[in-house]
FILOGU-749890 format. One record per residue: residue in one letter; z, y, x of N, C-alpha, C, O in turn. Coordinates in pm, whole numbers. Atoms other than C-alpha are relative to their C-alpha. Example, Ala and Ser with C-alpha at 12.3 -4.5 7.8 and 13.67 -1.06 7.14 Angstrom:
 code   n_up n_north n_east  ca_up ca_north ca_east   c_up c_north c_east   o_up o_north o_east
    A      0    -119     89    780     -450    1230      0     120     90     66     118    194
    S     -6    -119    -82    714     -106    1367     73     109    -77     90     220    -26
END
This chain:
 code   n_up n_north n_east  ca_up ca_north ca_east   c_up c_north c_east   o_up o_north o_east
    M     49    -111    -83  15245    10845    3794     19     -28    148    -76     -12    224
    P    -14      34   -143  15395    10742    4129    -95    -111     41   -143    -112    154
    R     92     108    -33  15180    10431    4115   -142      54     21   -213      10    111
    M    132     -62    -13  14867    10640    4067    -12      73    132   -117      67    195
    C      2     -72   -127  14959    10853    4370    -17     -96    116    -89     -69    212
    R     12      97   -109  14999    10546    4585   -142     -54      8   -192     -79    118
    I    139      50      0  14654    10424    4480    -93     101     63   -184      65    138
    I     86    -106    -55  14497    10760    4566     16       7    151    -83      19    224
    V    -25      -6   -145  14663    10766    4910    -64    -118     69   -121    -103    177
    L     59     120    -60  14547    10412    4980   -152      12      9   -212     -28    108
    V    147     -19     -2  14187    10497    4887    -39      98    108   -140      78    175
    C     31     -98   -105  14195    10801    5118      9     -62    138    -76     -37    224
    L    -14      63   -131  14321    10595    5409   -117     -96     29   -168     -99    141
    L    113      92    -18  14052    10332    5358   -130      76     27   -212      34    109
    S    121     -80    -21  13783    10600    5337     -3      57    141   -109      59    205
    G     -5     -54   -135  13902    10759    5662    -30    -105    104   -103     -81    201
    A     26     108    -97  13904    10428    5842   -146     -39      0   -203     -66    106
    L    142      36      7  13555    10350    5716    -88     105     68   -184      70    137
    C     77    -107    -65  13424    10688    5830     11      -8    152    -87      13    223
    A    -20      11   -144  13574    10640    6173    -83    -114     59   -141    -102    166
    C     78     115    -49  13410    10300    6208   -148      32      2   -219      -2     97
    L    141     -36      4  13075    10433    6101    -37      98    109   -145      87    168
    S     27    -100   -105  13098    10725    6342    -10     -66    136   -101     -36    214
    S      3      67   -129  13178    10503    6637   -122     -89     14   -179    -102    122
    S    119      85     -5  12897    10266    6544   -125      81     24   -215      40     98
    C    116     -87    -19  12650    10550    6523     -7      51    143   -115      55    203
    C     -2     -51   -137  12758    10692    6858    -40    -108     98   -112     -84    195
    A     36     108    -90  12730    10352    7017   -148     -30     -7   -210     -64     94
    A    143      26     12  12381    10308    6878    -83     107     68   -185      77    130
    V     75    -109    -62  12267    10652    6997      8      -6    151    -93      17    218
    R    -18       5   -145  12409    10611    7350    -19    -143     52     56    -189    138
    E     22     138    -41  12270    10263    7391    -36      -5    148   -131      60    191
    G     30      19   -141  12279    10163    7757     60     104     90     49      91    212
    T    -60    -104    -85  12461    10474    7879    150      11    -33    200     -48   -129
    Q   -144     -19     17  12822    10582    7913     38     138     52    -43     201    119
    P    -41    -130    -53  13020    10898    7989    -11       3    152     26     -91    222
    G     24     -14   -143  12932    11026    8334   -146     -19     38   -186      11    150
    D    144      19    -28  12563    10937    8304    -77     130    -24    -41     210   -109
    F     84    -118     18  12296    11203    8340    -80      -9   -129   -104      92   -194
    L     78      17    122  12097    11057    8050     89     -26   -119    199     -79   -105
    Y    -74      29    123  12212    11042    7689    -43    -135    -57     37    -202   -123
    M     53     130     41  11992    10737    7616    -78     -60    118   -128      13    203
    R     77      65   -106  11828    10482    7843   -149      32    -18   -202      26   -128
    A    145     -28      1  11471    10574    7935    -72    -123     54    -47    -166    167
    E     69     123    -37  11241    10274    7947   -118      23     95   -168     -73    154
    S    117     -28    -83  10962    10448    8140      9     144     52     89     222      1
    P      2    -139    -45  10890    10767    8338    -39      97   -111     13     208   -117
    A     36     -89    111  10724    10911    8027    117      22    -94    138     134   -140
    A   -119     -15     85  11040    10843    7818    105      87     68    173     165      2
    L    -93     -85    -74  11251    11002    8092    -40     146    -12     45     233    -35
    A     46    -139     12  11035    11316    8085     19      52   -141     57     168   -159
    D    -16     -44    139  11045    11330    7704    147      31    -31    176     126   -104
    Q   -142     -27     26  11427    11307    7701     46     129     68    130     201     14
    I    -34    -126    -66  11455    11591    7952    -49     119    -82     17     223    -88
    I     55    -109     82  11233    11803    7724     80      17   -129    108     130   -170
    S    -61      -7    133  11410    11717    7397    151      23      2    206      74    -96
    N   -147     -11     -6  11777    11717    7514     38     108    101     17      92    221
    K    -36    -111    -88  11908    12044    7652    110     -38     98    109       8    213
    M   -109      40    -89  12221    11883    7797    -54     -84    118    -13     -65    232
    V     60      82   -107  12018    11626    7992    -80      89     95    -70      74    217
    A     77     -90    -84  11782    11899    8116     91      85     88     60     111    205
    D    -94     -81    -78  12081    12109    8227     65     -83    112     92     -31    220
    N    -58      86   -105  12229    11812    8418    -92      -6    123    -47      11    236
    Y     95      11   -112  11915    11771    8629    -30     135     64    -50     144    185
    R     26    -132    -55  11857    12145    8666    109      39     99     80      92    207
    R   -110     -36    -89  12202    12195    8818      3     -90    125     45     -45    232
    H     -6      89   -116  12167    11894    9045   -116      24     97    -94      45    216
    F    116     -13    -88  11811    11929    9179    -36     145     31   -106     172    128
    G     29    -141    -26  11795    12309    9153   -143      40    -34   -196     132     28
    I    135     -36     41  11454    12319    8982     -3      12   -151     89     -35   -220
    S     10     -22    143  11337    12415    8635    -35    -130    -73    -77    -229    -13
    R     29     117     82  11292    12173    8349   -148     -38      8   -181    -155     25
    D    144      28     -1  10910    12207    8347    -44     -57    135   -125    -149    140
    A     37      51   -132  10883    12153    8722     45    -145     17    -27    -227     73
    L    -50     138     -9  11097    11838    8699    -84     -94    -85   -115    -206    -43
    V     81      84     88  10895    11704    8406   -136     -30     63   -182    -144     60
    N    130      21    -65  10566    11754    8591     12     -94    120    -75    -178    143
    Y    -22      87   -116  10708    11588    8902     14    -146    -44    -45    -236     16
    I    -22     137     46  10824    11283    8706   -129     -62    -54   -158    -177    -25
    R    122      54     60  10497    11242    8515   -107     -31    104   -186    -124     85
    Q    105      17    -99  10279    11268    8826     37     -94    114    -51    -157    173
    N    -35      67   -125  10481    11097    9098    101    -114    -12    128    -182     87
    V   -111      95     12  10750    10865    8955    -48    -128    -69   -133    -123   -159
    E     28     129     59  10728    10494    8870    128     -82     -6    226     -49     61
    I   -113      93      4  10969    10211    8782    -28    -111    102   -137    -168    106
    R     16     101   -105  11026     9970    9070    121     -91      1    233     -48    -28
    T   -108      97    -17  11232     9656    9123     31     -14    149    -58     -40    229
    L    -38       6   -141  11428     9654    9449    -25    -140     57     13    -240     -3
    D     24     128    -65  11313     9381    9688    111     -37     99    108    -143    161
    K   -118      28    -82  11642     9408    9883    114      92    -45     91     185   -123
    D   -116     -82     39  11993     9556    9846    -19     144     48    -71     169    157
    Y      9    -142    -34  12011     9936    9843    140      56     12    221      43    -80
    R   -130     -64    -23  12311    10117    9990    -21     150     15   -101     194     98
    G     15    -144     -7  12348    10489    9931    103      71    -84    209      15   -115
    T    -90     -84     79  12509    10768    9730    -58      21   -138   -178      47   -152
    V     43     -25    136  12490    10802    9354     81     117    -54    200     130    -27
    H    -64    -120     56  12566    11126    9167     21     -22   -150    -59     -89   -215
    F    -38      20    140  12733    11141    8822     65     127    -53     97     219     22
    I    -65    -113     67  12884    11384    8568    150     -34    -14    186    -131    -81
    S   -145      24      5  13263    11406    8611     63      86   -108     -6     150   -187
    A    -73     -80    100  13534    11572    8400    -32     147     18    -49     195    130
    G     33    -143     -3  13460    11931    8309   -147      25     29   -186     136     63
    R    146      -7    -22  13085    11859    8346    -35      40    143   -138     103    168
    K     32     -21   -140  13102    11885    8720    -77    -122     53    -66    -232     -1
    I     79     108    -59  12869    11679    8936     75     -58    119    107      12    215
    G    -69      69   -110  13042    11422    9155    -92    -103     64   -205    -122     20
    Q     79     101    -70  12919    11152    9393     92    -110     54    211     -89     73
    R    -73     113    -56  13027    10813    9529   -100     -95     64   -219     -93     32
    N     84     101    -63  12891    10536    9745    -25    -114    -98     61    -148   -179
    T     36     109     92  12712    10256    9565    -88    -100     72   -150     -71    174
    V     89     107    -48  12531     9931    9628    -77     -54   -120    -19    -106   -214
    L     86      54    105  12234     9836    9409    -59    -130     52   -126    -133    155
    R     40     131    -46  12159     9467    9434   -151     -21    -12   -220      46    -90
    K    141      39      5  11820     9315    9493    -36     -43   -142     37    -119   -206
    G     42      28    137  11626     9294    9165     38     108    -99     -2     101   -215
    T    -37    -111     89  11779     9615    9020   -120      92    -20   -195     117     74
    R    110     -91     30  11531     9846    8850     43     144     27    156     183     -4
    V    -29    -139    -34  11513    10208    8970   -124      85    -30   -235      34    -39
    F    109     -97      1  11303    10521    8924    -26      38    146     66      78    217
    A     34     -27   -139  11117    10572    9254   -129      81      7   -211      79    -85
    V    124     -72    -25  10849    10796    9398   -108    -101     38    -80    -197    110
    K    110      90    -34  10512    10625    9422    -19      -3    152    -40     100    217
    N      9      20   -146  10494    10480    9774    110      76     73     93     118    187
    G   -111     -73    -60  10830    10648    9839    134     -64    -34    138    -177    -83
    P   -134      57     18  11209    10598    9813     46       8   -146    -12      81   -225
    P    -61     -14    133  11421    10545    9497     65     137    -16    116     192     82
    I    -60    -132     24  11544    10869    9335    103      -4   -114    189      84   -119
    M    -95       7    111  11735    10760    9019     25    -146    -37    -60    -233    -16
    E    -24     130     60  11903    10459    8866    -74     -10   -133    -75      86   -211
    W     73      15    126  11696    10320    8582     96     -13   -118     63      32   -227
    R    -94      26    109  12001    10222    8373     55     128    -61     70     136   -183
    C    -69    -120     49  12156    10570    8345    -66     130     42    -28     237     -7
    G     66    -122    -45  11925    10816    8523     78      78    102     41     191    134
    N    -79     -73   -101  12191    10911    8780    -79       9    131   -132     -91    178
    P     79     -18   -122  12027    11059    9092     60     -75    119    181     -90    131
    L    -38      65   -125  12034    10870    9423    -27      89    121     -8      47    235
    T     29     -95   -108  11934    11177    9626     32     140    -49     32     166   -169
    K    -33    -138     37  12026    11544    9633   -125      82    -27   -124     171   -112
    Q    125     -73     18  11668    11669    9659   -113    -100    -24   -112    -212     27
    L    117      85     25  11342    11529    9532    -91       1    123   -115     107    181
    P     90       5   -116  11109    11408    9812   -125      84    -23   -183      85   -132
    A    123     -80      9  10820    11643    9885   -121     -92     -5   -126    -196     61
    I    124      77     14  10479    11514    9787   -108      68     83   -142     184     59
    V    107     -53    -86  10212    11562   10054   -133     -44    -58   -161    -163    -69
    A    131      33     56   9868    11583    9904    -91     -51    111   -107      14    214
    S     92      57   -100   9626    11360   10092   -135      69     -9   -184     100   -118
    K    130     -64     -4   9300    11517   10205   -106     -99    -47   -111    -213     -1
    P    105      92     48   9005    11371   10020    -99     -33    111   -137      55    188
    T     97      44   -100   8769    11171   10238   -139      43    -44   -181      14   -156
    P    135     -43     41   8421    11329   10242    -89    -120    -24    -85    -217     52
    P     89     114     30   8164    11100   10084   -106     -18    106   -154      79    164
    A    104      31    -98   7919    10929   10314   -135      45    -54   -162      32   -174
    P    133     -43     47   7567    11070   10302    -78    -117    -54    -80    -226      4
    V     78     104     67   7347    10872   10070   -146      20     35   -202     126      9
    V    142      -5    -36   6997    10795   10199    -78     -64   -112    -61    -182   -143
    T     77      52    112   6756    10759    9913   -110     -93     49   -148     -91    166
    E    100     101    -36   6496    10485    9907   -130      61     48   -187       7    143
    P    123     -60    -54   6190    10717    9951     16      45    144    -77      30    223
    E    -20     -45   -137   6344    10864   10269     -4    -119     95    -65    -110    202
    V      2     119    -86   6402    10515   10413   -142     -50     16   -184     -86    126
    A    137      46     -9   6048    10415   10327    -83      89     89   -168      41    164
    G     72     -92    -86   5915    10729   10495     31     -20    147    -59     -15    231
    V    -38      23   -139   6112    10663   10812    -61    -128     52   -113    -131    163
    V     59     128    -43   5997    10300   10826   -150      14     20   -205     -40    116
    E    144     -18    -12   5637    10403   10768    -34      80    125   -131      48    193
    A     24     -79   -120   5658    10666   11044     17     -84    125    -60     -72    220
    V    -22      87   -118   5801    10409   11287   -115     -97     16   -161    -119    128
    E    110      94     -8   5529    10159   11199   -127      68     50   -200      10    131
    I    118     -74    -47   5257    10421   11251     11      29    148    -86      15    222
    G    -19     -27   -142   5410    10519   11586    -21    -124     84    -82    -116    191
    Q     20     124    -74   5419    10155   11699   -147     -39      4   -196     -85    106
    T    143      34      4   5059    10101   11589    -79      86     97   -166      36    168
    L     70     -90    -92   4941    10408   11781     31     -34    144    -56     -26    230
    A    -38      32   -137   5135    10302   12090    -68    -127     49   -103    -137    166
    S     60     126    -40   4987     9950   12087   -151       1     -7   -213     -96     38
    A    145      -4     11   4627    10057   12015    -63      23    136    -10     102    213
    P     66     -23   -130   4383    10036   12316    -57     140      8    -87     205    -92
    A     53    -134    -22   4260    10355   12471   -146       7    -40   -221     -89    -21
    A    138     -15     45   3935    10486   12331    -94      14    118    -64      87    212
    V    101      -5   -108   3625    10435   12552    -96     112    -34   -155     113   -143
    P     94    -111     29   3417    10754   12583   -143     -53    -10   -184    -137     70
    L    138      41     23   3063    10708   12456    -94      95     72    -78     217     69
    A    100     -83    -70   2770    10824   12665   -100      55   -100   -151     -17   -185
    V     93     -67     90   2551    11073   12485   -134      11     69   -147      78    171
    V    135      -4    -57   2184    11023   12555    -78     110    -70    -98     105   -191
    P     75    -109     66   1988    11341   12495   -130     -51    -58   -201    -129      6
    A    125      41     65   1702    11293   12255   -117      73     59   -111     193     88
    T    122     -60    -56   1357    11352   12387    -83      57   -115   -119     -13   -210
    V     75     -70    104   1171    11607   12179   -141      22     50   -162      84    154
    T    142     -18    -38    795    11599   12195    -55     120    -73    -54     128   -196
    T     58    -121     58    635    11930   12141   -151      -4     15   -206     -75    100
    G    147      -7    -10    274    12007   12087    -70     -93    -97     -6    -165   -174
    I     82      80     92     -3    11835   11903    -55    -118     76   -109     -98    185
    P     56     116    -72   -104    11476   11999   -150      13     23   -225      69    -57
    A    143     -10    -36   -436    11442   12176    -85     -84    -94    -51    -196   -131
    I     94      66     91   -722    11349   11954   -124     -41     80   -189      41    145
    E    119      49    -71   -994    11132   12097   -125      64    -59   -140      72   -181
    P    122     -65     52  -1328    11305   12071    -88    -102    -70   -107    -212    -20
    P     87      91     74  -1555    11147   11815   -132     -26     74   -181      58    150
    I    131      33    -59  -1871    10973   11923   -107      83    -72   -114      84   -195
    P    103     -81     66  -2162    11204   11862    -84     -86    -93   -126    -197    -60
    F     76      74    101  -2346    11099   11550   -148     -15     34   -210    -117      4
    A    147       3    -31  -2697    11184   11678    -35    -108     98   -130    -182     72
    P     37     110    -91  -2695    10950   11984     14    -134    -65    -70    -222    -43
    A    -17     129     65  -2558    10668   11773   -115     -32    -94   -163    -144   -102
    L    112      20     91  -2825    10719   11518   -128     -31     76   -210    -111     30
    A    121      25    -81  -3092    10727   11793     -2    -142     49   -109    -201     62
    M     -7     136    -48  -2965    10391   11919    -30     -99   -111    -90    -203    -86
    V     16      92    111  -2971    10231   11575   -136      11    -65   -184     -86   -123
    A    125     -25     73  -3296    10385   11447   -111     -98     34   -178    -147    -58
    P    109      96    -25  -3541    10158   11637     25    -131    -67    -68    -194   -119
    A    -25     131     61  -3368     9852   11511    -25       4   -148    -77     -91   -206
    L     22     -13    143  -3375     9981   11159   -149       0    -33   -193     -67   -126
    V    144     -12     25  -3745    10070   11180    -68    -134     23   -155    -175    -53
    A     64     128    -31  -3834     9738   11344     44    -108    -95    -31    -201   -123
    G    -51     108     82  -3618     9532   11117    -42       9   -144    -47     -92   -215
    V     34     -16    142  -3723     9680   10785   -154       9     -7   -210     116     19
    A    148      -1     16  -4089     9587   10729    -30     -57   -139     10    -168   -174
    V     32      37    137  -4220     9570   10379   -149     -38     -7   -235      42     31
    K    140      45     18  -4537     9374   10307    -36      10   -146     49      11   -235
    S     52     -12    135  -4752     9403   10005    -12    -132    -72    -39    -138   -192
    S     13     127     63  -4756     9035    9946    120     -30    -88    225      31    -70
    A   -107      31     92  -4542     8882    9673    112     -75     65    226     -68     18
    A   -106      79    -65  -4353     8653    9913     85      88     88     30     164    168
    P    -85     -87    -81  -4052     8822   10071     -2     -44    145    -19    -161    178
    T     -2      25   -143  -4034     8854   10446    143     -26     43    238      32     -9
    V   -133      32    -54  -3747     8706   10640     18      72    132    -63      51    222
    P    -17     -74   -125  -3610     8936   10912     28     -96    115     86    -203     97
    E    -18      79   -120  -3609     8803   11267    145       7     46    219      99      8
    P   -140      -4    -48  -3284     8718   11441     32     123     84    142     178     74
    A    -27    -119    -84  -3316     9002   11689     21     123    -84    109     204    -55
    S    -12    -117     88  -3364     9255   11412    134      -2    -72    198     102    -88
    S   -130       9     71  -3058     9127   11226    117      37     91    211     105     50
    A   -110     -34    -94  -2840     9153   11532      5     147     27    112     207     34
    A      3    -144    -26  -2956     9504   11602     53      77   -117    127     175   -101
    L    -51     -67    121  -2890     9603   11241    153     -13    -13    221      82    -51
    F   -145      21     10  -2541     9450   11250     76      87    100    180     144     68
    I    -67     -83   -103  -2453     9627   11576     -3     146    -37     97     216    -20
    G      9    -142     38  -2579     9962   11448     97      34   -110    162     139   -105
    G    -95     -28    110  -2377     9935   11127    145       3     46    225      84     -1
    A   -138       2    -51  -2062     9845   11316     32     128     75    142     182     62
    M    -24    -125    -75  -2099    10146   11542     18     116    -94    101     204    -69
    V    -13    -111     98  -2145    10376   11244    139      -3    -65    205     100    -79
    I   -132      12     64  -1830    10237   11075    112      41     94    206     110     55
    L   -102     -39    -99  -1628    10273   11397      3     148     23    111     205     39
    H      6    -146    -17  -1744    10628   11438     68      71   -115    142     167    -95
    M    -61     -66    118  -1643    10718   11085    152     -15     -1    222      79    -38
    R   -145      20     -5  -1294    10566   11129     67      93    101    171     152     73
    R    -58     -89   -101  -1230    10760   11449     -2     145    -44     88     222    -12
    R      8    -138     48  -1344    11077   11285    105      30   -104    164     137   -105
    S   -104     -20    101  -1112    11025   10989    139       9     62    223      87     15
    R   -131     -11    -68   -817    10967   11223     18     136     68    127     193     67
    G     -9    -131    -64   -895    11283   11411     29     111    -96     98     206    -61
    L    -31    -100    102   -885    11485   11092    144      -4    -37    188      74   -122
END
């Protein structure tokens, strides 16, 4: 019986030691990269992870609320919109804040060497250590919103073509010679009826031709035809021409 009791006590001691080891291992795994006095419970690898830890861990959110004096949501929005991870290009000398005994916030001077990673405002100063999230400033820098630059007016292609065409037309008009006035000659209007030459009286013409006709036309009873004389032929030709000329003038007059 005493031997059994000793075995039971030994098993209990071994179990307690094993539980203690497991607990310490778990705590070390959960608080990877941080230590007592840090604002963060776990290391945040990015601004988004930092914001998520502030949302999910009430103790972490309370640490920053008491230090910066702003609400959890306001701090989360600030970090997501304005914070980035930056590597120091030179040594940084300043004040770092931490959680002391009794959960009070203390501060001390610190030197962060060149090449140390920090949480910093975009195009601004560092605000937290990347390793533990401890603040390097008492207040967050104000963000000044830049005024948007008004866009330049856009000239469409038809407008440019219209302007060029107008300029070309103006240059053409300017270089064109002056117009020479044309003289207007009034048209001459003839009124009235054109004069008609009086026709040659038919009776005198016939009287002139009749003797030649009578003398030239002689019919004999003999079977042999008569040959008109040259004088008679000439008189007949002249008379016929005069008759034809008279008729033409009369037709024109009509």
